[in-house]
C-alpha positions in Angstrom: 3.8 -4.0 58.4 2.9 -0.4 58.3 3.4 2.0 60.4 7.1 1.8 59.8 8.4 3.6 63.1 12.0 5.8 63.5 13.0 5.6 59.7 16.0 7.6 59.6 15.6 10.4 56.3 19.1 10.9 54.7 19.8 13.3 52.0 22.7 12.6 49.5 23.4 14.5 46.0 23.0 12.1 43.5 20.5 9.7 42.6 21.3 6.6 43.7 20.3 4.2 41.0 22.1 0.1 40.9 22.2 -1.8 44.1 25.3 -1.1 45.6 25.6 2.6 45.0 26.3 4.4 47.9 27.9 7.8 49.0 28.2 10.4 51.8 25.3 11.8 52.8 23.5 13.3 56.1 20.8 12.1 58.5 18.2 15.0 58.8 15.3 13.8 60.1 13.8 10.8 62.0 10.1 9.9 60.5 7.1 7.5 60.9 5.7 6.0 58.1 2.3 5.9 58.3 0.9 4.3 55.1 1.8 4.0 51.5 -0.2 4.5 48.1 0.8 4.6 44.6 2.2 7.7 43.9 -1.2 10.2 42.0 -0.1 13.0 39.5 -2.0 15.4 41.8 0.3 15.1 44.5 3.4 16.1 42.6 3.4 19.6 44.2 3.2 17.9 47.7 6.1 15.7 47.3 8.0 18.4 45.9 8.9 17.4 42.3 9.6 18.7 39.4 7.5 16.3 37.1 5.1 12.8 37.4 5.9 9.3 36.3 3.8 6.0 36.1 5.0 3.4 38.7 6.5 5.2 42.0 4.7 5.2 45.3 4.0 8.0 48.1 5.0 7.3 51.1 2.7 8.9 53.9 4.6 10.5 56.5 4.4 11.9 59.8 6.0 12.1 63.3 8.9 13.9 62.0 11.7 14.7 64.2 14.8 16.9 62.4 18.1 16.0 63.1 19.8 19.1 64.3 22.6 19.8 63.1 22.2 17.0 60.5 25.0 14.1 60.6 27.2 12.4 58.2 26.3 9.4 57.1 26.5 6.6 54.6 23.4 7.0 52.1 22.2 3.4 50.5 19.6 2.8 48.2 16.4 1.6 49.9 16.1 1.0 53.5 19.0 -0.2 55.6 19.9 -0.5 59.0 22.0 2.9 60.5 23.4 2.9 63.8 24.9 6.3 65.3 26.8 6.6 68.6 24.9 10.3 69.4 26.0 9.9 73.5 
């Protein structure tokens, strides 16, 4: 299953906590996920987080391709299919 190629990073304003939650966001980059491991307390700075909580996963991201300008899209929970007409 790994690596995962061409995942789109979508930024939005609020945590989407429940299945079915969604809101307007912006596609800001395409990335490849190289690997996944349990998030460690010494990775807080690398994750740009404010604190650490056990039980989360850390994704090792490579091949980052910014989308400039960002494209308005729907932000949803977890992984989902997103098609863009950028031609």
